C-alpha positions as CSV (number, residue, x, y, z in Angstrom):
1,M,-13.5,-57.2,65.2
2,L,-10.4,-58.5,63.1
3,D,-10.0,-56.6,60.1
4,Y,-10.8,-58.6,57.2
5,Q,-8.8,-57.0,54.5
6,A,-5.7,-57.6,56.7
7,L,-6.5,-61.3,57.0
8,R,-7.0,-61.5,53.5
9,A,-3.5,-60.3,52.7
10,L,-2.3,-62.9,55.3
11,A,-3.7,-65.8,53.8
12,E,-2.4,-64.4,50.4
13,I,1.3,-64.1,51.8
14,L,0.8,-67.8,52.8
15,D,-0.1,-69.1,50.0
16,T,2.3,-67.1,47.6
17,G,5.1,-67.1,49.7
18,S,5.9,-63.9,49.8
19,F,4.5,-60.1,50.0
20,D,5.4,-58.9,46.8
21,A,3.4,-61.9,45.0
22,A,0.4,-61.3,47.2
23,A,0.4,-57.4,46.5
24,A,-0.1,-58.6,43.0
25,R,-2.6,-60.7,43.7
26,L,-4.7,-58.1,45.5
27,G,-3.9,-55.7,43.3
28,V,-2.4,-53.3,46.1
29,T,1.4,-52.4,46.5
30,P,4.0,-54.2,48.6
31,S,3.9,-51.7,51.6
32,A,0.4,-51.7,51.9
33,I,0.4,-55.5,52.2
34,S,3.2,-54.5,54.9
35,Q,1.0,-52.3,56.6
36,R,-2.2,-54.5,57.1
37,I,0.4,-57.4,58.6
38,R,1.9,-54.6,60.8
39,Q,-1.4,-53.7,62.0
40,L,-2.8,-56.9,62.6
41,E,-0.4,-58.6,64.7
42,E,-0.2,-54.8,67.2
43,R,-4.3,-56.0,67.2
44,V,-3.6,-59.5,68.1
45,G,-0.6,-59.0,69.8
46,A,2.1,-61.3,68.4
47,T,4.2,-61.7,65.2
48,L,2.0,-63.4,62.4
49,I,4.5,-64.1,59.9
50,I,7.9,-65.3,59.5
51,R,9.9,-63.4,56.6
52,G,11.8,-65.8,54.0
53,S,11.6,-67.4,50.7
54,P,8.8,-68.4,51.4
55,C,7.2,-66.7,54.2
56,Q,6.0,-68.7,57.0
57,A,3.2,-68.5,59.4
58,T,3.3,-68.5,63.3
59,S,1.0,-70.7,65.2
60,Q,-0.8,-67.3,65.8
61,G,-0.6,-67.1,62.1
62,R,-1.6,-70.7,61.2
63,A,-4.5,-70.0,63.3
64,L,-5.8,-66.7,61.6
65,Y,-4.9,-68.3,58.1
66,R,-7.7,-71.4,59.2
67,H,-10.1,-68.9,60.2
68,V,-10.4,-66.7,57.3
69,R,-9.9,-69.8,54.4
70,E,-12.9,-71.2,56.3
71,V,-14.7,-68.4,56.5
72,A,-14.3,-67.1,52.9
73,A,-15.6,-71.0,52.1
74,L,-18.7,-70.6,53.9
75,E,-19.2,-66.8,52.5
76,Q,-18.5,-68.6,49.2
77,A,-20.8,-71.4,49.7
78,L,-23.5,-69.4,51.2
79,D,-24.0,-66.7,48.3
80,Q,-23.9,-70.0,45.4
81,E,-27.4,-70.5,47.5
82,V,-28.4,-67.6,47.6
83,R,-27.2,-66.6,44.1
84,P,-27.0,-70.2,41.7
85,D,-25.8,-68.1,39.5
86,A,-22.9,-66.0,40.9
87,D,-19.9,-66.5,38.9
88,Q,-17.7,-67.0,42.1
89,A,-17.5,-70.6,43.5
90,A,-16.1,-71.5,46.6
91,L,-12.4,-72.9,46.8
92,L,-11.6,-75.8,48.6
93,R,-8.3,-77.0,49.0
94,L,-7.8,-80.7,49.5
95,A,-4.9,-82.9,50.3
96,V,-4.5,-86.3,48.6
97,N,-1.8,-88.7,48.2
98,A,-0.4,-89.4,44.3
99,D,-1.6,-92.9,44.0
100,S,-5.4,-92.3,44.7
101,L,-5.6,-89.4,42.3
102,P,-5.7,-91.0,39.0
103,T,-7.2,-94.3,39.8
104,W,-10.0,-93.2,41.5
105,F,-10.0,-89.5,43.7
106,M,-10.6,-87.5,40.7
107,E,-13.4,-89.3,39.0
108,G,-15.6,-88.7,42.4
109,L,-14.6,-84.7,42.3
110,S,-15.4,-84.6,38.8
111,Q,-19.2,-85.2,40.4
112,V,-18.7,-82.0,42.5
113,R,-20.7,-79.0,40.4
114,G,-20.4,-75.5,42.2
115,R,-16.8,-75.5,43.3
116,R,-13.2,-75.0,42.6
117,F,-10.7,-76.7,43.9
118,E,-6.7,-76.8,44.6
119,I,-5.4,-80.1,45.2
120,I,-2.3,-80.7,47.4
121,I,-0.4,-83.8,47.2
122,D,1.1,-85.6,50.1
123,D,1.4,-88.8,51.4
124,Q,-1.2,-89.9,53.2
125,D,0.5,-90.5,56.5
126,H,1.2,-86.5,56.3
127,S,-1.6,-85.2,55.1
128,A,-3.7,-85.2,58.3
129,E,-1.1,-82.7,59.3
130,L,-1.8,-80.4,56.4
131,L,-5.3,-80.4,57.7
132,A,-4.5,-79.8,61.1
133,R,-2.4,-76.7,60.4
134,G,-5.3,-75.6,58.3
135,D,-3.5,-75.9,55.3
136,V,-6.0,-78.1,53.6
137,M,-10.3,-78.5,54.2
138,A,-10.6,-82.1,53.9
139,A,-7.8,-85.0,53.3
140,V,-7.4,-88.4,52.1
141,T,-5.6,-89.8,55.2
142,A,-4.0,-93.0,56.7
143,Q,-5.2,-91.4,60.0
144,E,-8.3,-93.3,60.9
145,K,-9.0,-91.5,64.2
146,P,-10.4,-88.0,63.9
147,L,-8.2,-85.0,64.4
148,R,-9.6,-82.7,66.5
149,G,-12.8,-80.9,65.7
150,C,-12.8,-83.5,62.9
151,D,-14.9,-86.0,61.1
152,A,-13.8,-88.8,59.5
153,I,-15.0,-91.7,57.3
154,S,-13.6,-95.1,56.2
155,L,-12.9,-94.9,52.2
156,G,-11.7,-98.1,51.8
157,A,-8.5,-99.9,50.6
158,L,-6.2,-98.8,47.6
159,R,-4.4,-102.2,46.6
160,Y,-1.0,-102.9,45.2
161,R,0.5,-105.5,43.5
162,A,4.1,-105.8,43.0
163,T,4.5,-105.8,39.1
164,A,7.9,-106.1,36.8
165,S,7.7,-106.4,33.1
166,P,8.0,-110.2,32.0
167,E,11.6,-110.0,30.9
168,F,12.8,-108.5,34.1
169,A,11.1,-111.5,36.1
170,K,13.2,-113.6,34.2
171,Q,16.8,-111.9,34.6
172,W,16.2,-111.2,38.0
173,F,13.4,-113.7,39.6
174,P,15.0,-117.2,37.8
175,D,14.1,-119.4,40.3
176,G,11.1,-117.1,42.0
177,L,10.4,-114.5,44.7
178,T,13.4,-115.6,46.4
179,P,14.8,-113.4,49.7
180,A,18.2,-113.6,47.6
181,A,16.7,-112.5,44.6
182,L,14.5,-109.1,46.4
183,S,18.1,-108.4,48.0
184,L,19.5,-107.6,44.3
185,A,16.9,-106.9,42.3
186,P,16.4,-103.1,41.3
187,M,14.1,-101.6,42.4
188,L,11.8,-98.5,42.1
189,T,10.5,-95.6,44.7
190,F,8.6,-93.0,44.8
191,S,10.3,-90.8,46.8
192,R,13.2,-91.0,49.6
193,K,10.2,-91.1,52.4
194,D,8.5,-94.1,50.3
195,R,8.8,-97.2,51.9
196,L,6.4,-99.4,50.4
197,Q,8.4,-101.7,48.5
198,H,11.1,-102.1,51.5
199,R,8.6,-103.1,53.9
200,W,6.9,-105.5,51.3
201,A,9.8,-106.8,50.5
202,E,11.4,-107.1,53.9
203,A,8.0,-108.9,55.3
204,R,9.4,-112.1,52.2
205,G,12.5,-112.1,53.4
206,A,14.6,-109.7,51.5
207,M,18.1,-109.2,53.4
208,R,19.4,-105.8,52.4
209,E,18.3,-102.6,50.0
210,P,18.5,-103.3,46.7
211,P,19.5,-100.7,44.2
212,V,16.6,-98.1,43.9
213,T,15.4,-96.1,41.4
214,I,13.4,-92.7,42.1
215,V,10.3,-92.0,39.9
216,P,8.0,-89.4,41.6
217,D,4.7,-89.5,39.4
218,T,1.9,-92.6,39.7
219,N,1.9,-92.9,35.9
220,A,5.4,-93.0,35.0
221,F,6.2,-95.5,38.1
222,V,3.8,-97.8,35.9
223,D,5.7,-97.4,32.7
224,A,9.1,-97.5,34.6
225,A,7.6,-101.3,35.6
226,L,6.2,-101.8,32.1
227,G,9.9,-100.9,30.7
228,G,11.9,-103.2,32.6
229,L,13.7,-100.7,34.6
230,A,12.9,-102.2,37.9
231,W,9.6,-103.8,39.9
232,G,7.6,-101.9,42.0
233,M,4.1,-102.1,43.7
234,N,1.5,-100.0,41.4
235,P,-2.1,-99.6,41.9
236,E,-3.9,-102.0,41.0
237,P,-6.7,-100.3,39.2
238,L,-3.5,-98.7,37.1
239,V,-2.0,-102.1,36.4
240,S,-4.7,-104.1,35.7
241,D,-5.1,-104.4,32.1
242,H,-1.1,-105.0,32.0
243,L,-1.6,-107.4,34.1
244,S,-4.3,-109.4,31.8
245,S,-2.3,-108.6,28.8
246,G,0.8,-109.9,30.1
247,R,2.6,-106.7,29.7
248,L,3.6,-106.8,33.2
249,I,3.7,-110.0,35.7
250,D,1.9,-110.2,39.0
251,L,5.2,-111.5,41.0
252,A,3.1,-112.4,44.1
253,P,-0.6,-113.0,43.4
254,D,-1.0,-113.9,46.8
255,A,0.2,-111.0,48.3
256,P,-1.5,-107.9,47.5
257,L,-1.1,-104.9,50.2
258,D,-4.1,-102.8,51.3
259,T,-3.8,-99.7,52.1
260,P,-6.4,-98.3,54.5
261,L,-7.8,-94.5,53.0
262,H,-10.0,-92.3,54.9
263,W,-11.4,-89.1,54.6
264,Q,-11.1,-86.1,57.6
265,W,-12.6,-82.6,57.6
266,P,-13.5,-79.8,60.3
267,R,-16.9,-80.4,61.6
268,R,-17.5,-76.6,61.5
269,L,-17.4,-77.0,57.4
270,A,-19.7,-80.0,57.4
271,T,-22.1,-78.3,55.1
272,V,-19.8,-76.8,52.8
273,M,-17.9,-80.4,52.4
274,A,-21.5,-82.5,52.4
275,P,-21.3,-82.8,48.0
276,V,-17.5,-83.3,48.1
277,T,-17.9,-86.3,50.8
278,D,-20.6,-88.1,49.0
279,A,-18.9,-87.4,46.1
280,I,-15.5,-89.1,47.2
281,R,-17.4,-92.0,49.3
282,A,-19.2,-93.1,46.2
283,S,-16.6,-93.3,43.8
284,A,-14.0,-94.9,46.5
285,T,-17.0,-97.7,47.2
286,R,-16.7,-98.4,43.3
287,H,-12.7,-98.5,43.3
288,L,-11.3,-99.5,46.5
289,H,-11.8,-102.8,48.4
290,Q,-14.1,-102.5,51.3
291,K,-12.7,-104.9,52.9
292,V,-9.2,-105.9,53.8
293,D,-8.0,-109.5,54.0
294,K,-7.7,-110.1,57.7
295,G,-4.4,-112.3,56.5
296,R,-2.6,-109.2,55.1
297,P,-1.6,-106.2,57.6
298,A,-2.1,-102.9,56.6
299,Q,0.6,-101.1,55.1
300,K,1.0,-97.7,54.6
301,S,1.7,-96.2,50.8
302,R,2.6,-93.7,48.9
């Protein structure tokens, strides 16, 4: 039988990044935390924590971390079922891409009662890695095939529009969206690993990378386009009003970009995740495109 005090110490170290912070959260001394980890490592016969700033888990430590967090979620969900007025709600860590958060995800999550959430922002091309490692209990991901031990459902596609201010389009695209203009016009990206705009531009003949401005915030990304800083691919739900009013223009109305999204969660947490999954699916149905245009290949997004 594993020592659950020691397991909780392990989880807190990995969540907070240090022995001192874990001790403060648990209300014990750092030496007590060290002793619990040492005893746990002796019990399993392996190093579990790589000391550093922040501390990280070994593969064995990651497996135990995943176990203790899942057990905690199951126990808290059971406690709420038998004691509906219990103060402590289950904490669920979820991974979602930045553009989904304000466009449809939070609307769904707000319908779930009796749970607490920690939202981890990561690109949907990488969020499945967080789920596989046990860092989160469910994820919005680009990966359609379920991870080992997980279930998955299709949510639909988040549609993007290539947008710019009218003044920007007049200056940089006087002859329309030509390959030469796309190679020169300043372009927005969400991060250094964001290739959304690059792929879209290359598909339309751009011959080289234009000047790039990095704006790592979904709403600020829209503001940057509105202000004429550069052009960028913005989620359709966030810019539809701006397009209708003329504050933004769609550089290629016939060429939106659809990004298919999927929801994955561990099968053993199906009961815990059921109300979350239902709410997320309902919101996705309302806001995401449920059929990707076959003439437009599915693309990655941020």
